[in-house]
C-alpha positions as CSV (number, residue, x, y, z in Angstrom):
1,M,0.0,0.0,0.0
2,E,1.5,3.4,-1.0
3,T,1.3,6.1,1.6
4,H,0.9,9.8,0.8
5,S,3.1,12.2,2.8
6,I,4.2,15.8,3.1
7,G,7.9,15.6,3.7
8,E,8.3,12.9,6.4
9,C,4.6,13.1,7.5
10,I,1.6,11.3,6.1
11,M,-0.9,13.7,4.7
12,N,-3.9,14.3,7.0
13,V,-7.1,14.6,5.0
14,L,-10.4,15.8,6.6
15,V,-13.5,14.8,4.6
16,V,-16.4,17.0,5.5
17,G,-19.5,15.1,4.6
18,G,-17.5,11.9,4.3
19,A,-20.4,9.6,5.3
20,G,-22.4,10.6,2.2
21,Y,-22.8,9.3,-1.3
22,V,-19.6,10.7,-2.8
23,G,-17.8,10.5,0.5
24,G,-18.2,6.7,0.7
25,A,-16.1,6.2,-2.4
26,V,-13.6,9.0,-1.5
27,T,-12.9,7.5,1.9
28,D,-12.5,4.0,0.5
29,I,-9.7,5.3,-1.9
30,L,-8.1,7.4,0.8
31,Q,-8.0,4.5,3.2
32,A,-6.7,2.1,0.6
33,E,-3.9,4.5,-0.4
34,G,-2.6,5.1,3.1
35,Y,-3.7,8.6,3.8
36,S,-4.4,9.7,7.4
37,L,-8.1,10.1,7.2
38,R,-10.8,11.7,9.3
39,V,-14.6,12.1,8.5
40,Y,-16.7,15.0,9.9
41,D,-20.4,14.4,9.3
42,S,-23.8,14.9,11.0
43,L,-25.2,11.5,9.8
44,L,-28.4,13.1,8.5
45,Y,-29.5,9.9,6.7
46,E,-27.7,7.4,8.8
47,G,-28.4,5.8,12.2
48,S,-24.7,5.0,12.7
49,Y,-21.4,5.2,11.0
50,R,-19.5,1.9,11.0
51,K,-16.7,2.4,8.5
52,P,-13.4,1.8,10.3
53,V,-12.0,5.3,10.0
54,D,-11.5,8.2,12.4
55,F,-14.9,10.0,12.8
56,C,-16.3,13.1,14.3
57,F,-20.1,13.7,14.6
58,G,-20.7,17.4,13.9
59,D,-22.5,20.2,12.1
60,L,-20.5,22.1,9.5
61,R,-21.9,25.4,10.8
62,D,-20.5,24.8,14.3
63,E,-17.2,26.7,14.1
64,K,-16.1,25.7,17.6
65,R,-16.5,22.0,16.8
66,L,-15.1,22.1,13.3
67,L,-12.0,24.3,14.0
68,P,-9.8,21.7,15.8
69,H,-10.3,19.3,12.9
70,L,-9.3,22.0,10.4
71,K,-6.1,22.6,12.4
72,W,-5.3,18.9,12.3
73,A,-5.8,18.7,8.5
74,D,-3.3,19.2,5.7
75,A,-6.0,19.0,3.1
76,V,-9.8,19.2,3.3
77,V,-12.3,17.5,0.9
78,W,-15.5,19.5,1.3
79,L,-18.4,17.4,0.1
80,A,-20.9,19.0,2.5
81,A,-24.1,20.3,0.8
82,I,-27.8,20.1,0.6
83,V,-27.9,18.4,-2.9
84,G,-30.4,18.9,-5.6
85,D,-32.9,21.6,-6.8
86,P,-36.0,20.1,-5.0
87,A,-34.1,19.6,-1.7
88,C,-32.7,23.1,-1.7
89,A,-36.2,24.6,-2.5
90,L,-37.6,23.1,0.8
91,N,-35.7,25.7,2.9
92,P,-33.9,28.3,0.8
93,E,-32.3,30.0,3.8
94,L,-30.8,26.8,5.2
95,A,-29.6,25.8,1.7
96,G,-27.8,29.1,1.2
97,I,-26.0,28.7,4.6
98,V,-25.1,25.1,4.2
99,N,-24.0,25.2,0.6
100,G,-22.4,28.6,0.4
101,K,-22.0,30.7,3.6
102,S,-20.5,27.8,5.6
103,L,-17.4,28.0,3.4
104,G,-16.5,31.2,5.2
105,I,-15.4,29.2,8.3
106,L,-13.2,27.1,6.0
107,T,-11.5,29.9,4.2
108,E,-10.9,32.0,7.3
109,S,-9.5,29.2,9.4
110,F,-7.7,26.9,6.9
111,K,-4.8,27.6,4.5
112,G,-4.1,24.2,3.2
113,R,-5.3,22.3,0.1
114,I,-9.1,22.4,-0.5
115,V,-11.0,20.1,-2.8
116,F,-14.6,21.2,-3.4
117,T,-17.5,19.7,-5.3
118,S,-19.7,22.0,-7.3
119,T,-22.1,21.1,-10.1
120,C,-22.5,21.3,-13.9
121,S,-26.0,22.6,-13.3
122,V,-24.5,26.1,-12.9
123,Y,-24.5,26.1,-16.8
124,G,-28.3,26.0,-16.8
125,A,-29.7,25.6,-20.4
126,Q,-27.2,25.8,-23.2
127,D,-27.1,24.3,-26.7
128,S,-23.4,23.7,-27.4
129,V,-20.7,21.6,-25.7
130,I,-19.4,23.9,-23.1
131,D,-16.1,24.2,-21.1
132,E,-15.3,26.0,-17.9
133,T,-15.3,29.4,-19.7
134,A,-18.9,29.2,-20.8
135,P,-21.5,31.7,-19.4
136,L,-23.0,30.7,-16.1
137,K,-26.8,30.5,-16.2
138,P,-28.0,28.9,-12.9
139,L,-31.7,28.0,-13.0
140,S,-32.1,27.0,-9.3
141,L,-31.2,27.9,-5.8
142,Y,-28.9,24.8,-5.7
143,A,-26.8,26.0,-8.6
144,I,-26.7,29.6,-7.3
145,S,-25.6,28.4,-3.8
146,K,-22.8,26.4,-5.4
147,L,-21.7,29.4,-7.5
148,N,-21.5,31.4,-4.3
149,A,-19.3,28.8,-2.8
150,E,-17.0,28.8,-5.8
151,K,-16.6,32.6,-5.5
152,T,-15.7,32.2,-1.8
153,L,-12.9,29.7,-2.7
154,Q,-11.5,31.4,-5.8
155,D,-8.6,33.1,-4.1
156,H,-7.5,30.1,-2.1
157,N,-5.5,26.9,-2.7
158,S,-8.6,25.2,-4.0
159,I,-9.7,23.0,-6.8
160,I,-13.3,23.0,-7.7
161,F,-15.0,20.1,-9.6
162,R,-18.2,20.8,-11.4
163,L,-19.6,17.3,-11.4
164,G,-21.9,15.9,-14.0
165,T,-25.0,14.0,-12.9
166,L,-23.7,11.2,-10.8
167,Y,-24.9,7.6,-10.8
168,G,-23.9,4.1,-9.6
169,I,-23.0,2.5,-6.3
170,S,-20.5,4.3,-4.1
171,D,-19.3,1.9,-1.4
172,T,-20.6,-0.7,1.0
173,Y,-21.6,1.7,3.8
174,S,-23.0,4.9,2.2
175,R,-26.6,5.5,1.4
176,I,-27.9,4.4,-2.0
177,R,-29.5,7.3,-4.0
178,L,-32.6,6.6,-6.1
179,D,-33.1,10.3,-7.1
180,L,-30.3,10.4,-9.8
181,V,-31.5,9.9,-13.3
182,V,-29.5,6.7,-14.2
183,N,-30.3,5.1,-10.9
184,T,-34.0,6.2,-11.0
185,L,-34.7,4.9,-14.5
186,T,-32.9,1.6,-13.8
187,V,-35.2,1.1,-10.8
188,R,-38.3,1.9,-12.8
189,A,-37.2,-0.4,-15.6
190,Y,-36.7,-3.2,-13.2
191,A,-39.9,-2.6,-11.1
192,N,-42.3,-1.6,-13.8
193,N,-40.8,-2.9,-17.1
194,K,-41.6,0.7,-18.3
195,V,-40.1,4.1,-18.2
196,I,-41.8,7.4,-19.0
197,V,-39.6,10.1,-20.4
198,F,-40.7,13.7,-20.2
199,G,-39.5,15.5,-23.3
200,G,-36.3,13.5,-23.6
201,D,-34.1,15.9,-25.6
202,Q,-32.5,17.4,-22.4
203,H,-28.8,16.6,-22.3
204,R,-27.0,15.6,-19.1
205,P,-23.2,15.0,-18.6
206,L,-23.1,11.7,-16.7
207,L,-20.4,10.5,-14.3
208,H,-20.0,7.4,-12.2
209,V,-19.7,8.3,-8.5
210,R,-16.5,6.2,-8.1
211,D,-14.8,8.0,-11.1
212,A,-15.7,11.3,-9.3
213,A,-14.1,10.0,-6.1
214,R,-11.0,8.9,-8.0
215,A,-10.5,12.4,-9.4
216,I,-11.1,14.0,-6.0
217,V,-8.4,11.9,-4.4
218,D,-5.9,12.3,-7.3
219,S,-6.2,16.1,-7.0
220,L,-5.1,16.3,-3.4
221,K,-1.4,16.4,-4.4
222,A,-1.8,18.3,-7.6
223,S,-0.7,21.9,-7.9
224,D,-3.6,23.0,-10.1
225,V,-6.3,25.3,-8.7
226,G,-9.5,26.6,-10.2
227,V,-12.6,25.1,-11.8
228,F,-12.7,21.8,-13.7
229,N,-15.7,20.0,-15.3
230,L,-15.9,16.3,-14.7
231,H,-18.0,13.9,-16.8
232,S,-17.7,10.8,-18.8
233,E,-20.6,10.8,-21.2
234,N,-23.0,13.4,-22.5
235,M,-26.3,11.9,-23.2
236,R,-29.9,12.9,-23.9
237,I,-32.5,11.5,-21.5
238,I,-34.2,9.6,-24.3
239,E,-30.9,8.0,-25.2
240,L,-30.4,6.9,-21.6
241,A,-33.9,5.3,-21.7
242,E,-32.9,3.5,-24.9
243,R,-29.6,2.4,-23.4
244,L,-31.6,0.6,-20.6
245,R,-33.0,-1.7,-23.3
246,R,-29.5,-3.4,-23.5
247,H,-30.1,-4.5,-19.9
248,F,-33.9,-4.9,-19.9
249,P,-34.8,-6.2,-23.5
250,D,-38.5,-6.1,-23.0
251,L,-38.5,-2.6,-21.6
252,I,-41.3,-0.2,-22.7
253,V,-40.1,3.4,-23.3
254,E,-42.9,5.9,-23.4
255,R,-42.2,9.5,-24.3
256,T,-44.5,12.4,-23.5
257,D,-44.4,16.0,-24.6
258,L,-45.7,17.2,-21.2
259,R,-43.4,19.8,-19.8
260,F,-41.2,18.7,-16.9
261,Q,-40.3,21.2,-14.2
262,D,-36.6,20.7,-14.8
263,N,-35.5,22.9,-17.8
264,R,-31.8,22.2,-17.6
265,T,-30.0,20.9,-20.6
266,Y,-26.2,21.1,-21.1
267,R,-23.3,19.1,-22.5
268,V,-19.9,19.7,-21.1
269,S,-16.3,19.2,-22.1
270,S,-13.9,17.7,-19.5
271,D,-10.8,18.2,-21.7
272,K,-9.2,20.6,-19.2
273,A,-9.3,17.9,-16.5
274,R,-8.1,15.2,-18.9
275,K,-5.1,17.3,-20.0
276,R,-4.1,19.0,-16.8
277,L,-5.1,16.4,-14.2
278,G,-4.9,13.1,-16.1
279,F,-8.6,12.5,-15.5
280,K,-9.6,9.2,-17.1
281,P,-13.1,7.9,-16.2
282,K,-13.2,4.1,-16.3
283,L,-16.9,3.3,-15.6
284,T,-19.7,3.7,-18.1
285,V,-23.5,4.2,-17.9
286,D,-23.8,0.5,-18.7
287,D,-21.6,-0.4,-15.7
288,G,-23.9,1.7,-13.5
289,I,-27.0,0.1,-14.8
290,E,-25.6,-3.4,-14.3
291,E,-24.5,-2.9,-10.7
292,F,-27.9,-1.5,-9.8
293,K,-29.7,-4.2,-11.6
294,L,-27.8,-6.8,-9.7
295,L,-28.8,-5.3,-6.4
296,L,-32.4,-5.3,-7.4
297,E,-32.4,-8.8,-8.8
298,Q,-30.9,-10.1,-5.6
299,G,-33.4,-8.2,-3.4
300,R,-30.7,-6.2,-1.6
301,I,-32.9,-3.1,-1.4
302,R,-35.8,-4.1,0.7
303,N,-38.0,-1.0,0.2
304,L,-37.6,0.9,-3.0
305,A,-40.1,3.5,-1.7
306,D,-38.1,4.4,1.4
307,R,-37.8,8.2,1.5
308,R,-34.3,7.9,2.8
309,Y,-33.0,7.2,-0.7
310,V,-34.5,10.4,-2.1
311,N,-33.0,13.7,-0.9
312,A,-36.0,16.0,-1.2
313,E,-38.6,13.5,0.1
314,Y,-36.5,12.7,3.2
315,L,-35.7,16.3,3.9
316,A,-39.3,17.3,3.5
317,V,-40.0,15.3,6.6
318,T,-36.8,15.9,8.5
319,L,-36.7,19.7,8.1
320,N,-40.2,20.0,9.3
321,S,-39.5,17.9,12.4
322,Q,-36.3,19.6,13.7
323,P,-35.5,23.2,14.7
324,H,-33.0,24.9,12.4
325,S,-30.3,25.3,14.9
326,I,-26.8,23.9,15.4
327,D,-27.9,22.2,18.6
328,A,-30.3,20.2,16.5
329,E,-27.3,18.9,14.5
330,M,-28.8,19.8,11.1
331,P,-27.1,18.4,8.0
332,S,-23.4,18.5,7.3
333,R,-24.2,16.9,3.9
334,V,-26.9,15.1,2.1
């Protein structure tokens, strides 16, 4: 096992939101490669955290609790966020604080390497294949909050990844997400033998969660700073539905012209990350579909209707049942 060090010392990496969907794969790689690792998380979706790594239960807005861990760290991977347009719309004020303003604690107290995950949804609706210099046209509070975070980090030793729409299985411990388009359509294909596509011409840049995690870990020791797109395949939603037929041959794909509330459509280039960071995604949409299909066929997800797997549905209940205070240990990530 290779270890990663600064001089004679192993690099200490703090993963804020490390118990989440992306964090599961990130911590697996960090652990396997010999980093000194610590997770800071509020376990919003989890009843416990059993992965054998150093762990602190905490709210990212709690400066007093977070600060000692920032002092310990050589690098910080900041995955903390309320993720997704519907989830952020439930409580705009809280989303703005968690996704954007909370970065102030980090930038004021920490001068080491920062890796931050943003989103390609900051591009909104655009027709051409776009790189990091394209106009920013956020259509949702989620995208706006991520742009605010990017601005906070722009003058620091930070690398910002605008992630495509993620899919697939992260690790053994982290929560499965059923509100991501590849995962969602795979579940519907399996459960109903039918998927309904609203419109279908919307483009999405897709990326397997484990390829995102690989890029995040690889960037810890890179010297590059700034914004990088990350994706593996640009695909229209109708093309994704047709791709599912490779795995479910009898699948019925029904297309409707009814307008869907999500008007985003964008295709991105990740050439900058490929050339400067050596980014080489290894997993495909077909890989993601197959690994999810196997879980479903073996009955490893007991209740596909469990709100815990869908950010907005779970938060709609959780945010209404808890006061919005640090004492209530509100989310460090979703």
